[in-house]
C-alpha positions in Angstrom: 122.0 149.6 214.3 118.6 147.9 216.0 118.0 149.3 219.5 118.4 146.7 222.5 115.3 145.1 223.2 114.0 145.5 226.9 111.6 143.8 228.9 109.9 145.8 231.8 108.3 144.5 235.0 106.5 146.5 238.0 103.3 145.7 239.5 102.0 149.3 239.3 100.8 150.3 235.9 101.5 154.1 236.3 105.1 153.3 237.1 105.3 150.9 234.1 103.9 153.6 231.6 106.3 156.3 232.9 109.1 153.6 232.9 108.3 152.8 229.3 108.8 156.1 228.2 111.9 156.5 229.8 113.4 153.4 228.3 112.3 154.0 224.7 114.9 156.7 224.5 117.5 154.1 224.1 115.8 150.6 223.9 113.0 149.0 222.0 110.3 147.8 224.6 109.1 144.6 223.6 106.9 143.7 226.6 105.8 144.9 230.1 104.5 142.5 232.8 102.9 143.1 236.3 104.1 140.1 238.4 107.0 138.1 238.7 105.7 134.6 237.2 104.4 136.7 233.9 108.1 138.2 233.8 109.8 134.7 233.8 107.4 133.5 231.1 107.9 136.7 228.9 111.8 136.6 229.6 111.7 133.1 228.3 109.5 133.6 225.1 111.0 137.0 224.1 114.7 136.5 225.1 115.2 140.2 225.7 118.8 142.0 225.8 117.7 143.7 229.1 115.0 143.3 231.7 114.2 146.2 234.1 112.3 144.9 237.4 111.2 145.6 240.9 111.9 143.2 243.8 108.5 143.7 245.4 106.2 141.9 242.7 103.0 139.6 243.1 103.3 135.9 242.7 106.9 135.7 242.4 109.4 138.4 244.0 111.9 139.9 241.6 114.8 138.2 243.3 113.5 134.7 242.9 112.3 135.7 239.4 116.0 136.7 238.6 117.5 133.4 239.6 115.0 131.6 237.4 115.4 134.2 234.4 119.1 133.9 234.7 119.3 129.9 234.1 116.8 130.4 231.1 118.2 133.2 229.5 121.9 133.7 230.8 123.0 136.4 228.5 120.0 138.7 229.4 121.2 141.9 231.5 119.0 142.5 234.7 118.7 146.0 236.4 116.8 146.2 239.6 114.8 149.3 240.2 113.0 149.5 243.5 112.2 151.3 246.4 114.2 148.9 248.6 117.2 150.9 250.1 118.8 148.2 252.2 122.2 146.9 251.2 121.0 143.5 251.9 118.4 143.4 249.2 121.1 144.9 246.9 123.6 142.0 247.9 120.6 139.2 247.1 119.9 140.9 243.8 123.6 141.0 242.7 124.1 137.3 243.9 120.8 136.4 241.7 122.8 138.0 238.6 121.7 141.5 238.6 123.8 144.1 236.4 122.4 147.0 238.0 120.5 148.2 241.0 119.0 151.7 241.5 116.0 153.6 243.3 113.1 154.5 241.6 113.4 158.2 242.6 116.5 158.3 240.9 115.6 156.9 237.6 115.4 159.8 235.6 118.9 160.5 235.9 120.4 157.1 236.7 118.6 154.7 234.6 120.2 155.4 231.3 123.5 155.3 233.0 122.8 151.7 234.3 121.2 150.6 231.1 124.5 151.6 229.2 126.6 149.9 231.8 124.8 146.6 231.8 124.9 146.2 228.1 128.2 146.9 228.2 128.9 144.0 230.6 129.3 146.2 233.4 127.3 146.6 236.7 125.9 149.9 238.1 124.8 150.7 241.7 123.3 153.8 242.8 125.8 155.3 245.0 124.0 155.4 248.2 123.6 151.7 248.0 127.4 151.0 246.6 128.9 153.0 249.5 127.5 150.8 252.4 128.3 147.6 250.2 131.9 148.7 249.7 132.3 149.5 253.2 131.0 145.9 254.2 133.2 144.4 252.0 136.4 146.4 253.2 135.5 146.0 256.7 133.5 142.8 257.4 134.2 142.8 261.1 131.7 145.7 261.5 129.0 144.1 260.9 128.4 140.3 262.7 127.3 137.8 260.2 123.7 137.0 260.9 122.2 133.9 259.4 119.3 134.7 257.1 116.6 131.9 257.7 114.8 132.8 254.3 118.0 132.3 252.4 118.3 128.7 253.6 114.9 127.9 252.4 114.6 126.2 248.8 113.3 128.1 246.1 109.9 126.3 246.0 109.7 127.1 249.6 110.3 130.8 248.9 107.7 130.7 246.2 105.1 129.0 248.6 106.0 131.5 251.4 105.3 134.5 249.3 102.0 133.3 248.2 101.1 132.5 251.7 102.1 136.2 252.4 99.7 137.4 249.8 96.9 135.8 251.2 96.4 132.7 249.0 94.9 129.4 250.2 96.5 126.1 249.6 94.3 125.3 246.5 95.0 128.6 245.0 98.8 127.9 245.5 98.4 124.6 244.2 96.9 125.9 241.1 99.5 128.6 240.7 102.2 126.2 240.8 100.7 123.3 239.0 101.1 120.9 242.0 98.9 119.1 244.2 97.5 120.3 247.6 99.0 117.6 249.3 102.3 118.8 248.1 101.6 122.4 249.3 100.8 121.0 252.5 103.9 119.3 252.7 105.9 122.3 251.9 103.9 124.4 254.5 104.9 121.8 257.2 108.6 122.1 256.2 108.4 125.9 256.3 106.9 125.8 259.9 109.6 123.4 261.0 112.3 125.5 259.6 111.1 128.8 260.8 109.8 127.6 264.1 106.5 128.9 263.1 103.3 127.3 264.1 100.1 128.6 262.2 99.4 129.9 258.5 98.7 133.4 260.0 102.2 133.4 261.4 103.6 132.1 258.1 101.7 135.1 256.4 103.1 137.8 258.8 106.5 136.4 258.3 106.5 136.6 254.9 105.2 140.1 254.9 107.9 141.2 257.3 110.7 139.7 255.4 109.7 141.6 252.3 108.5 138.5 250.3 105.0 139.8 249.8 103.6 143.0 248.2 100.8 142.8 250.9 101.4 145.4 253.9 101.4 144.3 257.7 
């Protein structure tokens, strides 16, 4: 019986190499990529059974990449392998179509379990993430609902905000997205209005603090 076909995405080459060795025990690795935009392209081209991806990736973060992939490859299973311990990130990943969410330090033990669960149509959450998510669901009154301004942005606006956070200029962003400079300027203006931000530098800092960029503050 052929092994499931897996595509791996992480922006650290050493992490990718170690991940590939680990995944090859149960899957055929059909590709590795280092940014979210390349991941979406490879997913559409290769149509893998399984994708293992990080949240923080250049050009397009993992959650927005997952949203695009689930539209293009609805049967592909997605497992997030990340350093992000916040239940909020896990919630967003699940909403984007994730079948698993686990932390990188637990990969040697938990990744085989997550792969097996995902391929069987189940969902695997690392216990340290699952517990607060269950608590939120059972006791919603403990945590007041806070509106997330980023969640209200359109997918295109989030893409542009991430690229601004990575320090890319208007012309470079336009080239990445295959649109005109005028279109990028329009979206930047809308972003500033929605977020009540007044300069590109403030947009960059905001993107970084919101985890939409691989840059560091």
